[in-house]
Backbone as CSV, one residue per row, in Angstrom:
resi,resn,N_x,N_y,N_z,CA_x,CA_y,CA_z,C_x,C_y,C_z
1,UNK,-31.120,12.549,45.891,-30.289,11.624,45.167,-30.932,10.243,45.241
2,UNK,-30.903,9.547,44.135,-31.514,8.223,44.078,-30.581,7.162,44.653
3,UNK,-31.189,6.071,45.147,-30.424,4.990,45.766,-29.389,4.400,44.809
4,UNK,-29.741,4.251,43.534,-28.803,3.678,42.559,-27.536,4.530,42.459
5,UNK,-27.687,5.846,42.504,-26.540,6.749,42.442,-25.677,6.601,43.692
6,UNK,-26.310,6.460,44.839,-25.575,6.282,46.090,-24.787,4.981,46.044
7,UNK,-25.397,3.922,45.563,-24.706,2.633,45.463,-23.520,2.739,44.505
8,UNK,-23.722,3.432,43.405,-22.623,3.642,42.450,-21.466,4.399,43.120
9,UNK,-21.794,5.410,43.896,-20.767,6.180,44.598,-20.050,5.317,45.631
10,UNK,-20.806,4.479,46.343,-20.181,3.561,47.301,-19.196,2.652,46.599
11,UNK,-19.608,2.138,45.451,-18.761,1.218,44.705,-17.446,1.892,44.314
12,UNK,-17.529,3.100,43.800,-16.312,3.821,43.405,-15.460,4.164,44.618
13,UNK,-16.082,4.632,45.677,-15.340,5.036,46.873,-14.707,3.849,47.581
14,UNK,-15.356,2.693,47.521,-14.852,1.526,48.250,-13.485,1.083,47.746
15,UNK,-13.169,1.404,46.506,-11.860,1.034,45.951,-10.746,1.917,46.497
16,UNK,-11.102,3.056,47.061,-10.111,4.028,47.520,-9.940,4.044,49.034
17,UNK,-10.843,3.420,49.741,-10.835,3.470,51.201,-10.101,2.255,51.755
18,UNK,-9.203,2.475,52.713,-8.510,1.318,53.319,-9.497,0.450,54.097
19,UNK,-9.153,-0.807,54.263,-10.009,-1.723,55.015,-10.119,-1.250,56.461
20,UNK,-11.324,-1.346,56.986,-11.588,-0.937,58.362,-12.276,-2.072,59.097
21,UNK,-12.234,-1.998,60.405,-12.897,-3.025,61.212,-14.399,-2.761,61.259
22,UNK,-15.133,-3.780,61.670,-16.582,-3.618,61.835,-16.888,-2.533,62.860
23,UNK,-16.100,-2.491,63.933,-16.305,-1.468,64.958,-16.123,-0.066,64.379
24,UNK,-15.123,0.093,63.509,-14.880,1.399,62.886,-16.069,1.823,62.026
25,UNK,-16.592,0.884,61.260,-17.719,1.185,60.369,-18.951,1.588,61.171
26,UNK,-19.229,0.841,62.218,-20.384,1.157,63.068,-20.214,2.544,63.688
27,UNK,-19.015,2.838,64.173,-18.759,4.133,64.793,-18.896,5.271,63.788
28,UNK,-18.366,5.087,62.586,-18.473,6.126,61.557,-19.928,6.377,61.179
29,UNK,-20.697,5.304,61.014,-22.109,5.455,60.647,-22.869,6.176,61.753
30,UNK,-22.616,5.792,63.001,-23.283,6.442,64.133,-22.924,7.928,64.198
31,UNK,-21.665,8.260,63.941,-21.245,9.666,63.948,-21.975,10.465,62.882
32,UNK,-22.119,9.886,61.695,-22.796,10.600,60.611,-24.284,10.774,60.893
33,UNK,-24.915,9.764,61.447,-26.335,9.893,61.812,-26.494,10.963,62.891
34,UNK,-25.590,10.967,63.866,-25.669,11.957,64.941,-25.598,13.380,64.382
35,UNK,-24.737,13.597,63.387,-24.611,14.928,62.784,-25.893,15.358,62.065
36,UNK,-26.616,14.393,61.504,-27.831,14.689,60.744,-29.106,14.629,61.577
37,UNK,-29.033,14.049,62.740,-30.247,13.695,63.485,-31.182,14.870,63.726
38,UNK,-30.649,16.059,63.944,-31.526,17.204,64.208,-32.330,17.625,62.976
39,UNK,-31.899,17.190,61.789,-32.592,17.538,60.544,-33.668,16.521,60.165
40,UNK,-33.672,15.391,60.851,-34.542,14.276,60.470,-35.805,14.224,61.316
41,UNK,-36.859,13.707,60.717,-38.049,13.409,61.509,-37.741,12.174,62.355
42,UNK,-38.558,11.923,63.346,-38.370,10.712,64.150,-38.401,9.470,63.268
43,UNK,-39.319,9.462,62.310,-39.467,8.313,61.406,-38.175,8.090,60.607
44,UNK,-37.624,9.147,60.043,-36.384,9.032,59.263,-35.224,8.577,60.141
45,UNK,-35.141,9.127,61.332,-34.071,8.754,62.255,-34.170,7.287,62.658
46,UNK,-35.364,6.834,62.990,-35.541,5.436,63.392,-35.222,4.475,62.245
47,UNK,-35.545,4.876,61.015,-35.232,4.022,59.862,-33.726,3.924,59.654
48,UNK,-33.004,5.026,59.803,-31.543,4.973,59.695,-30.942,4.134,60.821
49,UNK,-31.484,4.276,62.005,-31.002,3.470,63.129,-31.266,1.993,62.859
50,UNK,-32.410,1.680,62.270,-32.715,0.279,61.939,-31.714,-0.268,60.925
51,UNK,-31.381,0.523,59.918,-30.387,0.086,58.934,-29.032,-0.084,59.621
52,UNK,-28.682,0.829,60.489,-27.441,0.700,61.249,-27.420,-0.554,62.099
53,UNK,-28.564,-0.909,62.655,-28.650,-2.140,63.440,-28.399,-3.363,62.567
54,UNK,-28.856,-3.319,61.332,-28.598,-4.421,60.400,-27.111,-4.528,60.081
55,UNK,-26.474,-3.395,59.850,-25.034,-3.389,59.593,-24.294,-3.950,60.803
56,UNK,-24.691,-3.499,61.968,-24.072,-3.964,63.210,-24.242,-5.471,63.377
57,UNK,-25.461,-5.935,63.155,-25.749,-7.363,63.328,-24.956,-8.202,62.337
58,UNK,-24.889,-7.780,61.094,-24.157,-8.533,60.077,-22.676,-8.564,60.383
59,UNK,-22.169,-7.503,60.989,-20.755,-7.441,61.319,-20.366,-8.290,62.514
60,UNK,-21.314,-8.621,63.329,-21.046,-9.387,64.543,-21.869,-10.671,64.531
61,UNK,-21.561,-11.514,63.586,-22.336,-12.736,63.361,-22.263,-13.749,64.497
62,UNK,-21.318,-13.589,65.412,-21.243,-14.558,66.501,-22.464,-14.504,67.404
63,UNK,-23.212,-13.380,67.305,-24.464,-13.292,68.040,-25.575,-13.762,67.123
64,UNK,-26.494,-14.534,67.621,-27.562,-15.065,66.791,-28.683,-14.043,66.691
65,UNK,-28.526,-13.107,65.776,-29.523,-12.063,65.601,-30.235,-12.166,64.272
66,UNK,-30.154,-13.298,63.627,-30.718,-13.463,62.298,-32.214,-13.171,62.278
67,UNK,-32.931,-13.637,63.247,-34.379,-13.428,63.283,-34.682,-11.937,63.395
68,UNK,-33.955,-11.218,64.254,-34.173,-9.784,64.415,-33.805,-9.051,63.127
69,UNK,-32.717,-9.434,62.491,-32.313,-8.784,61.238,-33.378,-8.986,60.174
70,UNK,-33.898,-10.186,60.059,-34.940,-10.455,59.074,-36.187,-9.626,59.348
71,UNK,-36.542,-9.471,60.619,-37.695,-8.650,60.982,-37.456,-7.185,60.610
72,UNK,-36.254,-6.671,60.882,-35.941,-5.289,60.529,-36.012,-5.073,59.024
73,UNK,-35.452,-6.000,58.266,-35.477,-5.890,56.811,-36.910,-5.874,56.305
74,UNK,-37.729,-6.784,56.794,-39.123,-6.855,56.370,-39.856,-5.558,56.722
75,UNK,-39.625,-5.047,57.923,-40.279,-3.818,58.360,-39.880,-2.644,57.476
76,UNK,-38.592,-2.538,57.169,-38.122,-1.430,56.337,-38.668,-1.535,54.919
77,UNK,-38.717,-2.733,54.380,-39.241,-2.897,53.015,-40.716,-2.533,52.937
78,UNK,-41.428,-2.773,54.026,-42.849,-2.458,54.059,-43.108,-0.992,54.399
79,UNK,-42.023,-0.242,54.612,-42.164,1.183,54.883,-42.509,1.522,56.314
80,UNK,-42.408,0.543,57.194,-42.750,0.788,58.592,-41.583,1.254,59.409
81,UNK,-41.875,1.527,60.634,-40.864,1.987,61.589,-40.363,0.797,62.366
82,UNK,-39.061,0.668,62.449,-38.462,-0.477,63.156,-38.572,-0.297,64.646
């Protein structure tokens, strides 16, 4: 499935899902990665964990993690392992 389709699905689903806390979102994402982890290569798993770290960091802005988030984003865009 292409990323554009996933984003479209998120957009439609977001209208139906009740508001959740940042902690809930992080926990749900971690649970889903855990269920898939045995199917993923180390590279794929680390990339999902890096994206999860970005979600976590953005949700908890009281910690100054902007530099780390920017590094993760740059690494992922360049196709590297975080």
